[in-house]
Backbone as a printed PyTorch tensor [residue, N CA C, xyz], in Angstrom:
tensor([[[-190.9320,  139.1690,   84.4110],
         [-190.2310,  139.5770,   83.2060],
         [-189.8680,  138.3280,   82.4220]],

        [[-190.0750,  138.4070,   81.1530],
         [-189.8030,  137.2700,   80.2820],
         [-189.1500,  137.7980,   79.0060]],

        [[-188.0330,  137.1740,   78.6020],
         [-187.4200,  137.5170,   77.3310],
         [-186.6650,  136.3080,   76.8040]],

        [[-186.3720,  136.3350,   75.5100],
         [-185.5980,  135.2540,   74.9000],
         [-184.7230,  135.8490,   73.8070]],

        [[-183.6460,  135.1320,   73.4910],
         [-182.7540,  135.5660,   72.4240],
         [-182.0960,  134.3360,   71.8110]],

        [[-181.6430,  134.5030,   70.5810],
         [-180.9960,  133.4130,   69.8540],
         [-179.5060,  133.7090,   69.7430]],

        [[-178.6870,  132.6750,   69.9510],
         [-177.2510,  132.8410,   69.8000],
         [-176.7070,  131.7300,   68.9200]],

        [[-175.5290,  131.9760,   68.3680],
         [-174.8540,  130.9870,   67.5370],
         [-174.8820,  131.3680,   66.0780]],

        [[-173.9300,  130.8540,   65.3480],
         [-173.8360,  131.1120,   63.9130],
         [-174.1990,  129.8470,   63.1400]],

        [[-173.3970,  128.8030,   63.3160],
         [-173.6850,  127.5290,   62.6550],
         [-174.6000,  126.6710,   63.5200]],

        [[-174.4350,  126.7860,   64.8210],
         [-175.2100,  125.9980,   65.7940],
         [-176.0830,  126.9740,   66.5890]],

        [[-177.3370,  127.0820,   66.2280],
         [-178.2450,  128.0560,   66.8510],
         [-178.8910,  127.4940,   68.1100]],

        [[-179.0330,  128.3680,   69.1190],
         [-179.6920,  128.0160,   70.3720],
         [-180.5740,  129.1770,   70.8160]],

        [[-181.6990,  128.8420,   71.4400],
         [-182.6110,  129.8460,   71.9810],
         [-182.5170,  129.8050,   73.4950]],

        [[-182.2130,  130.9580,   74.0810],
         [-182.1370,  131.1020,   75.5410],
         [-183.3810,  131.8530,   75.9860]],

        [[-184.1170,  131.2680,   76.9400],
         [-185.3290,  131.8900,   77.4840],
         [-185.0960,  132.2090,   78.9560]],

        [[-185.4180,  133.4300,   79.3430],
         [-185.2530,  133.8880,   80.7120],
         [-186.6220,  134.3020,   81.2310]],

        [[-186.9690,  133.8440,   82.4320],
         [-188.2510,  134.2260,   83.0410],
         [-188.0550,  134.4310,   84.5360]],

        [[-188.4890,  135.6020,   85.0150],
         [-188.4010,  135.9160,   86.4390],
         [-189.7230,  136.5230,   86.8920]],

        [[-190.3470,  135.8950,   87.8960],
         [-191.5720,  136.4070,   88.4890],
         [-191.1650,  137.2530,   89.6940]],

        [[-191.2490,  138.5580,   89.5480],
         [-190.7830,  139.4880,   90.5840],
         [-191.6230,  139.4020,   91.8580]],

        [[-192.8800,  139.0350,   91.7530],
         [-193.7570,  138.9450,   92.9230],
         [-193.4510,  137.6900,   93.7410]],

        [[-193.3700,  136.5480,   93.0830],
         [-193.1550,  135.2660,   93.7650],
         [-191.6770,  135.0040,   94.0290]],

        [[-190.7960,  135.4130,   93.0940],
         [-189.3630,  135.2160,   93.2590],
         [-188.7910,  134.0460,   92.4870]],

        [[-189.5950,  133.3880,   91.6430],
         [-189.1090,  132.2520,   90.8520],
         [-188.3690,  132.7420,   89.6110]],

        [[-187.2190,  132.1290,   89.3440],
         [-186.4360,  132.4490,   88.1600],
         [-186.1280,  131.1670,   87.4070]],

        [[-186.2390,  131.2150,   86.0820],
         [-185.9690,  130.0490,   85.2500],
         [-185.2170,  130.4890,   84.0010]],

        [[-184.1540,  129.7600,   83.6670],
         [-183.4150,  129.9940,   82.4330],
         [-183.4100,  128.6740,   81.6690]],

        [[-183.8930,  128.7330,   80.4210],
         [-183.9570,  127.5290,   79.5890],
         [-183.1400,  127.7400,   78.3190]],

        [[-182.5480,  126.6490,   77.8490],
         [-181.8320,  126.6550,   76.5800],
         [-182.4760,  125.5950,   75.7070]],

        [[-183.0070,  126.0160,   74.5720],
         [-183.7080,  125.1230,   73.6490],
         [-184.8210,  124.3400,   74.3540]],

        [[-185.5280,  125.0120,   75.2760],
         [-186.6500,  124.4020,   75.9820],
         [-186.2700,  123.5520,   77.1860]],

        [[-184.9790,  123.3080,   77.3960],
         [-184.4990,  122.4910,   78.5200],
         [-184.0040,  123.4180,   79.6300]],

        [[-184.4590,  123.1610,   80.8510],
         [-184.0750,  124.0310,   81.9720],
         [-182.5820,  123.9390,   82.2410]],

        [[-181.9400,  125.0900,   82.1590],
         [-180.4970,  125.1940,   82.3900],
         [-180.2080,  125.5860,   83.8350]],

        [[-181.0890,  126.4410,   84.3780],
         [-180.8410,  126.9890,   85.7030],
         [-182.1500,  127.4880,   86.2970]],

        [[-182.3000,  127.3570,   87.6050],
         [-183.4580,  127.9290,   88.2900],
         [-182.9910,  128.5040,   89.6150]],

        [[-183.7650,  129.4440,   90.1280],
         [-183.4010,  130.1200,   91.3780],
         [-184.6920,  130.5910,   92.0350]],

        [[-184.6210,  130.8010,   93.3200],
         [-185.7410,  131.3500,   94.0780],
         [-185.1860,  132.4910,   94.9130]],

        [[-185.7030,  133.6830,   94.6880],
         [-185.1570,  134.8640,   95.3440],
         [-186.3000,  135.7300,   95.8740]],

        [[-186.3870,  135.8310,   97.1940],
         [-187.4280,  136.6700,   97.7810],
         [-186.8580,  137.9800,   98.3200]],

        [[-185.6250,  137.9160,   98.7790],
         [-185.0200,  139.1110,   99.3530],
         [-183.5290,  139.0990,   99.0470]],

        [[-182.9990,  140.2560,   98.6950],
         [-181.5890,  140.3290,   98.3570],
         [-181.0190,  141.6620,   98.8300]],

        [[-179.7980,  141.6010,   99.3180],
         [-179.1230,  142.8270,   99.7360],
         [-178.1710,  143.3370,   98.6620]],

        [[-177.8790,  142.5040,   97.6830],
         [-177.0050,  142.9460,   96.5950],
         [-177.8550,  143.5220,   95.4650]],

        [[-177.2920,  144.4850,   94.7650],
         [-178.0140,  145.1250,   93.6730],
         [-177.9050,  144.3430,   92.3700]],

        [[-176.8870,  143.4940,   92.2450],
         [-176.6700,  142.7300,   91.0180],
         [-176.5820,  141.2470,   91.3450]],

        [[-177.3480,  140.4570,   90.6330],
         [-177.2820,  138.9900,   90.7270],
         [-176.8710,  138.4940,   89.3410]],

        [[-175.8190,  137.6770,   89.2880],
         [-175.2680,  137.2170,   88.0140],
         [-175.5430,  135.7300,   87.8160]],

        [[-175.9560,  135.3910,   86.5960],
         [-176.1830,  134.0000,   86.2000],
         [-175.2740,  133.7250,   85.0100]],

        [[-174.4390,  132.6870,   85.1170],
         [-173.4940,  132.3510,   84.0570],
         [-173.6200,  130.8760,   83.6900]],

        [[-173.5290,  130.5980,   82.3900],
         [-173.6000,  129.2140,   81.9170],
         [-173.0680,  129.1510,   80.4930]],

        [[-172.7710,  127.9440,   80.0500],
         [-172.2420,  127.7200,   78.7130],
         [-173.3150,  127.0760,   77.8380]],

        [[-173.3300,  127.4540,   76.5640],
         [-174.3100,  126.9530,   75.6040],
         [-173.5710,  126.4090,   74.3890]],

        [[-174.0300,  125.2870,   73.8780],
         [-173.4910,  124.7580,   72.6330],
         [-172.6800,  123.4940,   72.8250]],

        [[-172.4460,  122.8350,   71.7140],
         [-171.6780,  121.5890,   71.7000],
         [-170.4170,  121.7720,   70.8590]],

        [[-170.5980,  121.9570,   69.5630],
         [-169.4560,  122.2000,   68.6730],
         [-169.0610,  123.6800,   68.6950]],

        [[-170.0610,  124.5390,   68.7700],
         [-169.8520,  125.9910,   68.8060],
         [-170.2730,  126.4740,   70.1980]],

        [[-169.3220,  126.6260,   71.0840],
         [-169.6250,  126.9710,   72.4780],
         [-169.6420,  128.4920,   72.6880]],

        [[-170.6010,  128.9190,   73.5320],
         [-170.7010,  130.3350,   73.8940],
         [-170.9210,  130.4350,   75.4020]],

        [[-170.2410,  131.3930,   76.0250],
         [-170.3830,  131.6380,   77.4480],
         [-171.3890,  132.7680,   77.6190]],

        [[-172.4780,  132.5030,   78.3560],
         [-173.5580,  133.4700,   78.5630],
         [-173.5090,  133.9760,   79.9960]],

        [[-173.6600,  135.2850,   80.1460],
         [-173.7500,  135.8980,   81.4680],
         [-174.9410,  136.8430,   81.4470]],

        [[-175.8400,  136.6860,   82.4180],
         [-176.9890,  137.5710,   82.5510],
         [-176.9100,  138.2390,   83.9140]],

        [[-176.8300,  139.5710,   83.9250],
         [-176.8310,  140.3410,   85.1640],
         [-178.2390,  140.8690,   85.3990]],

        [[-178.8010,  140.5460,   86.5520],
         [-180.1110,  141.0650,   86.9630],
         [-179.8190,  142.2140,   87.9190]],

        [[-180.1380,  143.4430,   87.5030],
         [-179.7700,  144.6450,   88.2610],
         [-181.0280,  145.2860,   88.8190]],

        [[-181.1350,  145.2700,   90.1340],
         [-182.3360,  145.8360,   90.7620],
         [-182.0760,  147.2650,   91.2440]],

        [[-183.1430,  147.9880,   91.4570],
         [-183.0630,  149.3530,   91.9760],
         [-182.7440,  149.3140,   93.4720]],

        [[-182.2180,  150.3880,   93.9860],
         [-181.8320,  150.4630,   95.3880],
         [-183.0470,  150.5020,   96.3180]],

        [[-184.0280,  151.3210,   95.9890],
         [-185.1990,  151.4840,   96.8590],
         [-186.4600,  150.9340,   96.1960]],

        [[-187.2860,  150.2720,   96.9850],
         [-188.5730,  149.7240,   96.5290],
         [-188.4250,  148.8710,   95.2650]],

        [[-187.4280,  148.0210,   95.2670],
         [-187.0950,  147.2280,   94.0800],
         [-188.2570,  146.3490,   93.6130]],

        [[-189.0530,  145.8390,   94.5190],
         [-190.1660,  144.9650,   94.1540],
         [-191.2610,  145.6570,   93.3800]],

        [[-191.2820,  146.9780,   93.4280],
         [-192.3300,  147.7520,   92.7560],
         [-191.8220,  148.4930,   91.5260]],

        [[-190.5390,  148.3180,   91.2150],
         [-189.9410,  149.0410,   90.0940],
         [-189.3730,  148.0720,   89.0610]],

        [[-189.1360,  148.5820,   87.8760],
         [-188.5770,  147.7580,   86.8100],
         [-187.1500,  147.3250,   87.1390]],

        [[-186.8140,  146.1250,   86.7060],
         [-185.4760,  145.5830,   86.8800],
         [-184.7860,  145.5790,   85.5240]],

        [[-183.4800,  145.8410,   85.5240],
         [-182.7110,  145.8390,   84.2810],
         [-181.9460,  144.5280,   84.1730]],

        [[-181.8770,  143.9980,   82.9650],
         [-181.1640,  142.7500,   82.6950],
         [-180.1580,  143.0080,   81.5810]],

        [[-178.8900,  142.7320,   81.8310],
         [-177.8550,  142.8910,   80.8170],
         [-177.3450,  141.5140,   80.4250]],

        [[-177.3100,  141.2440,   79.1270],
         [-176.8860,  139.9460,   78.6080],
         [-175.5330,  140.1140,   77.9180]],

        [[-174.5990,  139.2210,   78.2600],
         [-173.2670,  139.1990,   77.6500],
         [-173.0470,  137.8300,   77.0170]],

        [[-172.4790,  137.8160,   75.8210],
         [-172.1350,  136.5740,   75.1390],
         [-170.6330,  136.5950,   74.8950]],

        [[-169.9470,  135.6010,   75.4160],
         [-168.4890,  135.4850,   75.2890],
         [-167.7760,  136.7430,   75.7790]],

        [[-168.2890,  137.3350,   76.8620],
         [-167.6580,  138.4950,   77.4780],
         [-167.9770,  139.8290,   76.8340]],

        [[-168.8090,  139.8370,   75.7970],
         [-169.1610,  141.0630,   75.0890],
         [-170.6330,  141.3820,   75.3150]],

        [[-170.9180,  142.6620,   75.5890],
         [-172.3050,  143.0690,   75.7850],
         [-173.1270,  142.7050,   74.5450]],

        [[-174.2910,  142.0710,   74.7770],
         [-175.1400,  141.5970,   73.6920],
         [-176.4490,  142.3790,   73.6190]],

        [[-177.1630,  142.4700,   74.7380],
         [-178.4770,  143.0910,   74.7260],
         [-178.9020,  143.4760,   76.1360]],

        [[-179.8070,  144.4440,   76.2340],
         [-180.3470,  144.8850,   77.5230],
         [-181.8620,  144.8210,   77.4870]],

        [[-182.4440,  144.3710,   78.5880],
         [-183.9020,  144.3070,   78.7330],
         [-184.2600,  145.0050,   80.0290]],

        [[-185.4870,  145.5140,   80.0940],
         [-185.9630,  146.1470,   81.3270],
         [-187.4540,  145.8880,   81.4790]],

        [[-187.8600,  145.5240,   82.6790],
         [-189.2790,  145.2780,   82.9110],
         [-189.5210,  144.6400,   84.2550]],

        [[-190.7810,  144.2620,   84.4900],
         [-191.1730,  143.6440,   85.7500],
         [-191.4970,  142.2040,   85.5540]]])
């Protein structure tokens, strides 16, 4: 699954999220620079949360919840909820 979104008013930033559900590699980039990476092959929790701050003069707190299905999660779509400064921003779903 791959998605990106832009945040900021005066100071714009592009956040890119990429997760390979088969291999388990996860990468989050801000303006092309890697902010966070993870490797996940097996998980017992249904929600994995990634949080980080973006910006210099205009700061924003980003939270991305990766929500997997209970059964056969590797073969089903995963939902991603994005929050900016504690407010729901956008939802994505895919593999």
